[in-house]
Structures are given as structure tokens and as C-alpha cells.
BAZALO-466950 format. One line per 10 residues: number of its first residue (from 1); for each residue x, y, z of C-alpha. Coordinates in nm, 2 decimals, always signed. Last residue first. Example, Ala and Ser with C-alpha at 12.3 -4.5 7.8 and 13.67 -1.06 7.14 Angstrom:
REM residues 2
2	+1.37/-0.11/+0.71  +1.23/-0.45/+0.78
END
This chain:
REM residues 553
553	-3.04/+1.32/+3.51  -3.06/+1.09/+3.81  -3.24/+1.10/+4.14  -3.14/+1.14/+4.51  -3.24/+1.50/+4.52  -2.89/+1.64/+4.55  -2.78/+1.39/+4.27  -3.07/+1.50/+4.05  -2.98/+1.87/+4.10  -2.61/+1.80/+4.02
543	-2.70/+1.60/+3.71  -2.94/+1.87/+3.59  -2.67/+2.14/+3.64  -2.41/+1.93/+3.45  -2.66/+1.88/+3.16  -2.74/+2.25/+3.14  -2.38/+2.35/+3.15  -2.29/+2.09/+2.88  -2.58/+2.22/+2.67  -2.44/+2.58/+2.71
533	-2.10/+2.47/+2.60  -2.26/+2.29/+2.31  -2.40/+2.61/+2.16  -2.58/+2.47/+1.86  -2.51/+2.67/+1.54  -2.81/+2.87/+1.42  -2.63/+3.18/+1.29  -2.74/+3.38/+1.59  -2.58/+3.11/+1.81  -2.79/+2.83/+1.94
523	-2.94/+2.70/+2.27  -3.12/+2.38/+2.19  -3.50/+2.34/+2.18  -3.79/+2.14/+2.35  -3.55/+1.92/+2.53  -3.52/+1.55/+2.64  -3.20/+1.47/+2.83  -3.07/+1.12/+2.81  -2.77/+0.97/+3.00  -2.53/+0.69/+2.93
513	-2.47/+0.78/+2.57  -2.35/+0.47/+2.37  -1.99/+0.48/+2.27  -1.88/+0.19/+2.50  -2.14/-0.02/+2.32  -1.99/+0.01/+1.98  -2.27/+0.10/+1.74  -2.43/-0.19/+1.55  -2.74/+0.01/+1.44  -2.97/-0.23/+1.62
503	-2.77/-0.18/+1.94  -2.80/+0.19/+1.90  -3.17/+0.16/+1.85  -3.22/-0.06/+2.16  -3.02/+0.19/+2.37  -3.23/+0.49/+2.26  -3.56/+0.31/+2.32  -3.44/+0.21/+2.66  -3.36/+0.57/+2.74  -3.72/+0.66/+2.65
493	-3.84/+0.87/+2.36  -4.18/+1.04/+2.32  -4.34/+1.17/+2.01  -4.61/+1.43/+1.95  -4.37/+1.66/+1.76  -4.05/+1.48/+1.68  -3.82/+1.46/+1.98  -3.55/+1.71/+2.06  -3.27/+1.50/+2.21  -2.97/+1.58/+2.43
483	-2.78/+1.25/+2.45  -2.54/+1.26/+2.74  -2.20/+1.10/+2.70  -1.98/+1.01/+2.99  -1.72/+1.20/+3.18  -1.44/+1.14/+3.43  -1.50/+0.77/+3.43  -1.55/+0.73/+3.81  -1.72/+1.05/+3.93  -1.90/+1.12/+3.60
473	-1.94/+1.47/+3.46  -2.16/+1.49/+3.15  -2.01/+1.54/+2.80  -2.22/+1.63/+2.51  -2.42/+1.46/+2.24  -2.66/+1.66/+2.02  -2.97/+1.53/+1.86  -3.25/+1.68/+1.65  -3.60/+1.58/+1.54  -3.57/+1.22/+1.68
463	-3.87/+0.98/+1.67  -3.77/+0.81/+1.34  -3.42/+0.74/+1.47  -3.17/+0.83/+1.20  -3.06/+1.14/+1.39  -2.92/+0.91/+1.66  -2.67/+0.76/+1.41  -2.55/+1.10/+1.30  -2.52/+1.21/+1.66  -2.31/+0.90/+1.74
453	-2.07/+0.98/+1.46  -2.06/+1.34/+1.55  -1.95/+1.26/+1.90  -1.66/+1.02/+1.84  -1.61/+0.89/+2.19  -1.24/+0.88/+2.30  -1.17/+0.62/+2.56  -0.96/+0.74/+2.86  -1.24/+0.68/+3.11  -1.50/+0.83/+2.88
443	-1.32/+1.11/+2.69  -1.60/+1.30/+2.50  -1.48/+1.47/+2.18  -1.59/+1.80/+2.02  -1.24/+1.94/+1.99  -1.18/+2.26/+2.17  -1.09/+2.06/+2.48  -1.06/+2.14/+2.85  -0.84/+2.26/+3.12  -0.53/+2.05/+3.08
433	-0.27/+2.16/+3.34  +0.08/+2.25/+3.23  +0.42/+2.26/+3.40  +0.66/+2.49/+3.23  +0.80/+2.66/+3.54  +0.60/+2.98/+3.47  +0.28/+2.79/+3.47  +0.09/+2.68/+3.16  -0.29/+2.65/+3.15  -0.44/+2.42/+2.90
423	-0.69/+2.38/+2.61  -0.69/+2.08/+2.38  -0.74/+2.07/+2.00  -0.38/+1.95/+1.97  -0.28/+2.20/+1.71  +0.06/+2.08/+1.59  +0.33/+2.34/+1.56  +0.52/+2.32/+1.23  +0.60/+2.69/+1.20  +0.32/+2.75/+0.94
413	+0.06/+2.59/+1.16  -0.02/+2.22/+1.17  -0.36/+2.05/+1.18  -0.44/+2.16/+0.82  -0.13/+1.98/+0.70  -0.28/+1.64/+0.76  -0.56/+1.67/+0.51  -0.33/+1.80/+0.24  -0.08/+1.52/+0.31  -0.32/+1.23/+0.29
403	-0.63/+1.06/+0.45  -0.39/+0.81/+0.60  -0.30/+1.08/+0.84  +0.06/+1.20/+0.86  +0.41/+1.13/+0.98  +0.33/+1.11/+1.35  +0.51/+1.34/+1.58  +0.76/+1.18/+1.82  +1.03/+1.44/+1.73  +0.86/+1.75/+1.88
393	+0.61/+2.03/+1.85  +0.30/+2.10/+2.04  +0.01/+2.35/+2.05  -0.24/+2.40/+2.33  -0.51/+2.66/+2.29  -0.55/+2.89/+2.59  -0.60/+2.89/+2.96  -0.56/+3.20/+3.18  -0.33/+3.21/+3.48  -0.11/+3.48/+3.35
383	-0.27/+3.65/+3.04  -0.28/+3.44/+2.72  +0.03/+3.41/+2.50  -0.06/+3.54/+2.15  -0.21/+3.35/+1.86  -0.51/+3.57/+1.83  -0.74/+3.31/+1.97  -0.52/+3.27/+2.27  -0.19/+3.08/+2.28  -0.03/+2.81/+2.49
373	+0.30/+2.65/+2.39  +0.44/+2.30/+2.42  +0.78/+2.17/+2.34  +0.94/+1.83/+2.27  +1.29/+1.69/+2.26  +1.30/+1.61/+2.62  +0.95/+1.58/+2.77  +0.72/+1.88/+2.82  +0.61/+1.92/+3.19  +0.35/+1.73/+3.38
363	-0.03/+1.71/+3.39  -0.05/+1.93/+3.69  -0.19/+1.97/+4.04  -0.13/+1.65/+4.24  +0.20/+1.55/+4.09  +0.31/+1.91/+4.08  +0.21/+1.97/+4.44  +0.40/+1.65/+4.54  +0.73/+1.80/+4.43  +0.89/+1.64/+4.12
353	+1.17/+1.39/+4.23  +1.09/+1.14/+3.96  +0.93/+1.32/+3.67  +0.58/+1.44/+3.59  +0.47/+1.39/+3.23  +0.41/+1.60/+2.91  +0.41/+1.47/+2.55  +0.32/+1.10/+2.54  +0.24/+1.00/+2.19  +0.22/+1.26/+1.91
343	-0.06/+1.14/+1.69  -0.23/+0.91/+1.94  -0.23/+1.20/+2.20  -0.05/+1.28/+2.52  -0.08/+1.39/+2.88  +0.08/+1.26/+3.19  +0.02/+1.20/+3.56  +0.28/+0.98/+3.73  +0.16/+0.84/+4.07  +0.46/+0.73/+4.28
333	+0.44/+0.38/+4.41  +0.39/+0.22/+4.75  +0.01/+0.29/+4.74  -0.21/+0.42/+5.02  -0.10/+0.78/+5.09  +0.01/+0.88/+4.74  -0.30/+0.71/+4.60  -0.52/+0.91/+4.84  -0.36/+1.24/+4.73  -0.39/+1.14/+4.36
323	-0.76/+1.06/+4.40  -0.82/+1.39/+4.59  -0.66/+1.58/+4.30  -0.90/+1.44/+4.04  -0.69/+1.30/+3.75  -0.76/+1.44/+3.41  -0.83/+1.18/+3.14  -0.62/+0.96/+2.91  -0.31/+0.91/+3.12  -0.22/+0.78/+3.46
313	+0.12/+0.62/+3.50  +0.15/+0.42/+3.82  +0.52/+0.37/+3.91  +0.71/+0.17/+4.17  +0.51/-0.14/+4.23  +0.73/-0.40/+4.40  +0.57/-0.34/+4.75  +0.24/-0.49/+4.63  +0.24/-0.78/+4.88  -0.12/-0.89/+4.89
303	-0.41/-0.87/+5.14  -0.43/-0.49/+5.18  -0.55/-0.43/+4.82  -0.79/-0.73/+4.84  -1.12/-0.53/+4.83  -0.99/-0.32/+4.53  -1.11/+0.04/+4.59  -0.77/+0.19/+4.55  -0.71/-0.01/+4.24  -1.05/+0.10/+4.10
293	-0.95/+0.47/+4.13  -0.62/+0.41/+3.96  -0.78/+0.22/+3.68  -1.04/+0.49/+3.64  -0.77/+0.74/+3.56  -0.66/+0.57/+3.24  -0.37/+0.33/+3.23  +0.00/+0.26/+3.29  +0.15/+0.01/+3.53  +0.50/-0.03/+3.66
283	+0.70/-0.26/+3.89  +0.50/-0.58/+3.87  +0.65/-0.85/+4.10  +0.48/-1.13/+3.89  +0.28/-1.29/+4.17  +0.25/-0.99/+4.40  +0.16/-0.73/+4.13  -0.06/-0.99/+3.96  -0.28/-1.04/+4.26  -0.34/-0.67/+4.28
273	-0.43/-0.67/+3.91  -0.66/-0.96/+3.96  -0.87/-0.76/+4.21  -0.85/-0.45/+3.99  -1.00/-0.64/+3.69  -0.94/-0.49/+3.35  -1.00/-0.74/+3.08  -0.73/-0.90/+2.86  -0.47/-0.83/+3.13  -0.11/-0.83/+3.03
263	+0.23/-0.87/+3.20  +0.53/-0.75/+3.00  +0.88/-0.84/+3.11  +1.19/-0.64/+3.05  +1.42/-0.59/+2.76  +1.34/-0.22/+2.75  +1.21/-0.22/+2.40  +1.04/-0.55/+2.45  +0.85/-0.43/+2.76  +0.78/-0.10/+2.57
253	+0.60/-0.26/+2.28  +0.28/-0.43/+2.38  +0.22/-0.23/+2.69  +0.37/+0.12/+2.68  +0.34/+0.19/+2.31  +0.03/-0.02/+2.22  -0.16/+0.02/+2.55  -0.11/+0.39/+2.55  -0.17/+0.42/+2.18  -0.50/+0.25/+2.21
243	-0.54/-0.08/+2.02  -0.33/-0.26/+2.28  -0.63/-0.23/+2.52  -0.55/-0.08/+2.85  -0.47/-0.36/+3.10  -0.09/-0.33/+3.09  +0.17/-0.43/+3.35  +0.54/-0.37/+3.29  +0.80/-0.57/+3.49  +1.13/-0.38/+3.52
233	+1.47/-0.55/+3.54  +1.54/-0.47/+3.18  +1.54/-0.10/+3.26  +1.32/+0.20/+3.34  +1.47/+0.53/+3.47  +1.15/+0.73/+3.44  +1.30/+1.00/+3.22  +1.47/+0.74/+2.99  +1.21/+0.46/+2.95  +0.91/+0.69/+2.90
223	+1.06/+0.91/+2.64  +1.22/+0.59/+2.49  +0.86/+0.47/+2.43  +0.80/+0.77/+2.20  +1.14/+0.75/+2.02  +1.07/+0.38/+1.95  +0.73/+0.47/+1.79  +0.87/+0.77/+1.59  +1.16/+0.56/+1.46  +0.96/+0.26/+1.35
213	+0.72/+0.49/+1.17  +0.38/+0.62/+1.27  +0.07/+0.68/+1.07  -0.26/+0.80/+1.22  -0.58/+0.71/+1.04  -0.85/+0.96/+1.13  -1.20/+0.82/+1.18  -1.48/+0.95/+0.95  -1.79/+1.10/+1.11  -1.61/+1.43/+1.19
203	-1.49/+1.55/+1.53  -1.23/+1.28/+1.54  -1.18/+0.94/+1.69  -0.84/+0.79/+1.64  -0.74/+0.51/+1.40  -0.40/+0.34/+1.42  -0.17/+0.27/+1.13  +0.17/+0.15/+1.24  +0.51/+0.07/+1.09  +0.55/+0.34/+0.82
193	+0.91/+0.33/+0.69  +1.16/+0.56/+0.86  +1.35/+0.27/+1.04  +1.39/+0.11/+0.69  +1.24/-0.24/+0.70  +1.42/-0.57/+0.75  +1.31/-0.77/+0.44  +1.66/-0.90/+0.37  +1.66/-1.03/+0.73  +1.37/-1.26/+0.65
183	+1.56/-1.40/+0.35  +1.86/-1.47/+0.57  +1.65/-1.65/+0.82  +1.53/-1.87/+0.53  +1.19/-1.91/+0.38  +1.13/-2.28/+0.32  +0.81/-2.27/+0.53  +0.72/-2.57/+0.74  +0.73/-2.38/+1.07  +0.54/-2.09/+0.92
173	+0.26/-2.30/+0.78  +0.23/-2.49/+1.11  +0.20/-2.17/+1.30  -0.06/-2.03/+1.07  -0.25/-2.36/+1.09  -0.25/-2.33/+1.47  -0.39/-1.98/+1.44  -0.69/-2.11/+1.24  -0.75/-1.97/+0.89  -1.09/-1.85/+0.76
163	-1.27/-1.97/+0.46  -1.58/-2.07/+0.66  -1.54/-1.97/+1.03  -1.24/-2.06/+1.24  -1.26/-2.29/+1.54  -1.15/-2.12/+1.87  -0.89/-1.91/+2.05  -0.74/-1.73/+1.75  -0.89/-1.68/+1.40  -0.68/-1.55/+1.11
153	-0.89/-1.38/+0.83  -0.71/-1.39/+0.49  -0.74/-1.20/+0.16  -0.89/-0.86/+0.25  -0.83/-0.59/-0.01  -1.19/-0.61/-0.16  -1.36/-0.54/+0.18  -1.74/-0.56/+0.14  -1.73/-0.94/+0.10  -1.53/-0.97/+0.42
143	-1.76/-0.75/+0.64  -2.04/-1.01/+0.71  -1.80/-1.30/+0.76  -1.59/-1.07/+0.97  -1.89/-1.01/+1.20  -1.98/-1.38/+1.22  -1.62/-1.47/+1.31  -1.61/-1.20/+1.58  -1.87/-1.38/+1.79  -1.93/-1.17/+2.10
133	-1.97/-1.32/+2.45  -1.67/-1.14/+2.60  -1.44/-1.26/+2.32  -1.52/-1.51/+2.05  -1.32/-1.66/+1.77  -1.06/-1.39/+1.84  -0.96/-1.18/+1.54  -0.66/-1.14/+1.30  -0.73/-0.94/+0.98  -0.51/-0.98/+0.67
123	-0.49/-0.77/+0.35  -0.61/-0.46/+0.52  -0.74/-0.17/+0.31  -0.67/+0.10/+0.57  -0.93/+0.36/+0.46  -1.22/+0.13/+0.37  -1.13/-0.11/+0.65  -1.14/+0.16/+0.91  -1.48/+0.30/+0.78  -1.64/-0.05/+0.77
113	-1.49/-0.13/+1.11  -1.68/+0.14/+1.29  -2.04/+0.04/+1.20  -1.94/-0.33/+1.19  -1.83/-0.34/+1.56  -1.55/-0.20/+1.76  -1.50/-0.32/+2.12  -1.21/-0.54/+2.03  -0.99/-0.23/+1.97  -0.82/-0.22/+1.63
103	-0.44/-0.23/+1.60  -0.32/-0.18/+1.24  +0.03/-0.31/+1.21  +0.21/-0.23/+0.88  +0.43/-0.47/+0.68  +0.81/-0.45/+0.67  +0.87/-0.82/+0.71  +0.97/-0.81/+1.08  +0.71/-0.54/+1.15  +0.43/-0.80/+1.08
93	+0.61/-1.06/+1.29  +0.66/-0.82/+1.58  +0.29/-0.73/+1.58  +0.18/-1.09/+1.54  +0.38/-1.21/+1.84  +0.27/-0.91/+2.04  -0.10/-0.98/+1.97  -0.03/-1.35/+2.04  +0.06/-1.27/+2.40  -0.30/-1.16/+2.44
83	-0.43/-0.81/+2.52  -0.75/-0.87/+2.32  -0.74/-0.89/+1.94  -0.86/-0.69/+1.65  -0.52/-0.70/+1.47  -0.53/-0.55/+1.12  -0.25/-0.63/+0.87  -0.17/-0.35/+0.63  +0.07/-0.42/+0.34  +0.37/-0.19/+0.33
73	+0.61/-0.48/+0.28  +0.44/-0.80/+0.15  +0.17/-1.04/+0.29  +0.11/-1.32/+0.04  +0.00/-1.60/+0.28  +0.35/-1.75/+0.25  +0.49/-1.42/+0.36  +0.26/-1.42/+0.66  +0.37/-1.77/+0.75  +0.74/-1.68/+0.74
63	+0.67/-1.39/+0.98  +0.48/-1.63/+1.20  +0.78/-1.86/+1.22  +1.02/-1.57/+1.28  +0.80/-1.44/+1.56  +0.78/-1.78/+1.72  +1.15/-1.82/+1.74  +1.20/-1.47/+1.89  +0.92/-1.54/+2.14  +1.07/-1.87/+2.25
53	+1.41/-1.72/+2.30  +1.27/-1.42/+2.49  +1.07/-1.65/+2.71  +0.70/-1.68/+2.64  +0.42/-1.69/+2.90  +0.09/-1.85/+2.98  -0.29/-1.83/+2.91  -0.37/-1.54/+3.13  -0.09/-1.33/+2.99  +0.29/-1.31/+3.02
43	+0.55/-1.16/+2.79  +0.93/-1.17/+2.78  +1.01/-1.42/+3.06  +1.38/-1.46/+3.08  +1.53/-1.78/+2.93  +1.71/-1.61/+2.63  +1.86/-1.33/+2.84  +2.14/-1.17/+2.63  +2.08/-1.33/+2.29  +1.70/-1.31/+2.31
33	+1.73/-0.96/+2.45  +1.94/-0.84/+2.16  +1.71/-1.00/+1.90  +1.40/-0.85/+2.06  +1.56/-0.51/+2.07  +1.65/-0.52/+1.70  +1.29/-0.64/+1.62  +1.16/-0.31/+1.78  +1.33/-0.13/+1.49  +1.63/+0.10/+1.49
23	+1.73/+0.44/+1.36  +1.73/+0.56/+1.73  +1.56/+0.89/+1.66  +1.63/+1.19/+1.88  +2.01/+1.15/+1.84  +2.04/+1.51/+1.71  +2.18/+1.38/+1.38  +1.89/+1.14/+1.35  +1.62/+1.39/+1.41  +1.78/+1.65/+1.18
13	+1.84/+1.41/+0.89  +1.50/+1.25/+0.90  +1.32/+1.59/+0.93  +1.52/+1.73/+0.64  +1.45/+1.42/+0.42  +1.08/+1.49/+0.47  +0.80/+1.29/+0.63  +0.46/+1.44/+0.55  +0.32/+1.11/+0.44  +0.13/+0.97/+0.14
3	+0.12/+0.60/+0.21  +0.12/+0.35/-0.07  +0.00/+0.00/+0.00
END
């Protein structure tokens, strides 16, 4: 597949000369670890574990199998898998032959996958047979005829559907392949080749396909490894899906990059997490804010030895100050707030030794090789203490959206600063605090909810005259979606009606609004545009009043 990127020879030369890009691939780190510590556990999940030697051998076998199946450099291979060891195996094998990994969250259904497949044009898709009660084989059987690029569907954890390939058959194909190690090495990709395509929710109905190279991905995880003093002795826990950049960079990849051990949960369970800390001697975990809150509420927290835990990275949603304060009292680790985006990875983070007030009251400071600036609507620094639009520049920037160069360039200014769509306050010492978003996105427990997409679906309901989805505060998830609905004259709509319709439309369940507010009219500007900030104020006030009265909004 051809990718139209914004990567220039000047950026390559400058980033490499400055030592900001390692000019390596993750495979290089796997090879080194397999030689240095072959019997060390590399990755661990509910099913078992692989040593570095075993992982390296399996990656080569699967790489051969993919070649036998016709996968070639720059082809897209989509992985819609839980946090299983096999995700990491496939990811490394795909990169090994210069193909492109497209992580897709298991929560996505037909409605979302159609757009992703149309843009990404995958030649292979790997799925579980079933996961959390859902049959992925039936879904892919429906989507396959609509996806001309798709040649193979690999099924893990159960019997394959008609025309699909079982995981065991992939392994057998790779082990019997005549492709030599030398031939595999000849396919070693350029570090500046596209290695990842990952979709992020936008303000339009179409998902944006973010493109990263081997260099930008490794540079991103190095920004965690270096400042946090991580090493091959660390044990990295991850329960956020590998299809989010947090899970992908700091779960599936960082453990191999550092030569440590990755411990994965396919479904977040704080009770099991506490057990895993003791059993595997976990030293670091990264996740969204609700993970920290759930850990503190785990009923077995005081029943296990969790003294090995040194760092709890908290990204994806603002951390309430009381939660950080409680964690600092009750957990043996330091809590590490940070902020980032799929396009630019982790950008700001607190550091070892930062005073408690910075951990409690900020989202960190720009990491080495990156810079942030805050501007008002005229492009000038806002008055002291005021928030403004947050722009960023640095070496971990993606190399474009799959939609093309022209589409990508609209998100950068003339000096190369990326418009994050977020708002923030910056203090004199460089620490920032995210204050809101200019983008119309709800972040539900670290999961971006594509608002316009949900609104478009709701507008198809025959009883709906107009629909707007806004964020409503939630004590655990940070915020959830509230569907503000103007019904058709004479019609009524219940919350159950809404949920049944979204299920019928095959919308990902985590995207469903969790509150309903029926209205006669929306507040609008003189030109007729909906004033969503006013809707958010109304929804927040309704929720506060309902809570005070013991009801719900």
C-alpha cells in the first residue's frame, strides 16, 4: 500500500543527527534480549508466558507464514485482538517483514470497522473466535465481501469460520516454510518506513488514520524509559487495550524495547491486578484514571504484597486531586500524571523527584525533545493564569494521516506546531494543566467517543427531530455521553428506546450515551449553530440537581 506522508529528508536528517531517533526497529531489541537473556520471561498473559528465546523463534515462524500468505512490505495487517501474547507475536512478525500493524480495539463493531477497512485496506485481519460473548467470526463473515483488499482472516482461540485460517495452521505454515532467516533479514524495513496505522476518533464522522514509523514509535517509548529510569529489570503491566496508543506503546512494545517483562490483562479487573503485582512482581502500570480509582477500591488491596510497584502512570483523562492524594497515601508507588495523543504519543509527564504539588496539580512538563505552547485566539500568550489553545512540536510526531498530506497539514501551523485541540494553562516553570478541549470529543475513562458519529446515528431514529451529544461529569469515568434529544412533535423517547436503537445500528457499546436529556429546543448562536458549551452547562446542572435530590439526570 502507498502512504502519502509528510515525512521529509530534512526531518529525517535533523532527528537522526540530534540523536532523537534511534534508527532501529523493535525487532532489533527483541534480537538483543533473546541473545542476552534467552530464558527470561518476555510476555505473560492469562494463558501462559513466552521466554525471549521462545518469542523470537515464534516471531520468525509467523513472519514466514505471513509471507506464505502473500503479505508484503507496506501491506496493512489489522489486529482486532484482546491483550493476548499472540498480539505481540503478530505485531513483531508484521514489523519483521516490513508490513504495517493496524491495531483495532475489540469493542469496535461493523459500524466502525467499515470505515477503518475502507481507509486502511487490510490484506489480513486477526480476530478472536469469541471474546466477552461476541462472535467475531460472524462479524468478519459479514464484512469480508465488502472489503476487496482482504485475503485472509486469522482466528485465534477457537474454530475458524468458513474460509478463515486457524492460528494453529498459521504456526504450522510458518514452521514448514522454506523461507530462510537470511531471506527474512533482507526484508528488514527502513526505520523511517510506516510501521503503524491506528485510528483515532475525530470530530467528523470519519476516523482519522494516524501513521507512525519505527523511529517515531521507538522514540516515543524511549521518552518513558529514559526519564522514568526504566530498565530490563522492570515488569510492565498493561490492561488498557493494545489498540489504544497507551496500550500499544507502553504495553505491547515497551516491555520488549526495555528488555523487561510484559504482564497483560485482557479485561481490566482490579482484584486480579493486585494479585498480579504480587505474583509477577510488577514494577510499573499505565492506564486511564479509572484504573487508579479502581485499584484503591480493590477489596484485596491490603491482602497482597504490592511493594514492588514503583510507578503508576495515569493518562487519558484528568486525575482528580483527591484521587492522587489518596494514592500517594495508600500505594507504595509514585503516581505519574501525563498527557498525550495518538498522533504525538506522550508529551508531558511528571518526573521522579517532582514535588507533590506538581504531581497533584499538573499534567506534567514537556518531555525532552518536545515543546508546548499556549496561545489565545489571536495566537498570543494568554494572560497569566488563563487557559488557551495547546500547541505542540517534537520528534515523536506522526508522519501523517492516511487521508493524505493535504488533510494532515491543516492540523499544523506555518512553523510546524501541531494543534492538539486541547486547552491548557501553563505555569512559569513549564508545567501544564489540561483545562478542556476545543475538539468535540468526550473522553470516557480514557476512551475517545466520536461525538458526530453518534449524533449521526441518533438522527436516523424516526422519533428524533434533533440530537446533540455532550459530556456529562461522572465520578469514576471522568465524563460520559449525554444524548440531548429534541423529539419529533407528539413523540416520546425513552432511554431504553435509545439503547435498543444503538444496538440495532451496531454501534460500539462503549460509545452509547449513558444519559438522556429531552429538550424542546437547543441553545444556538445567531447563525443557528448549537452552543454545546451551554448544553454541557445544562446537563451538568441537571445532574447536580438530580444527585442532590437522590435521582438521576
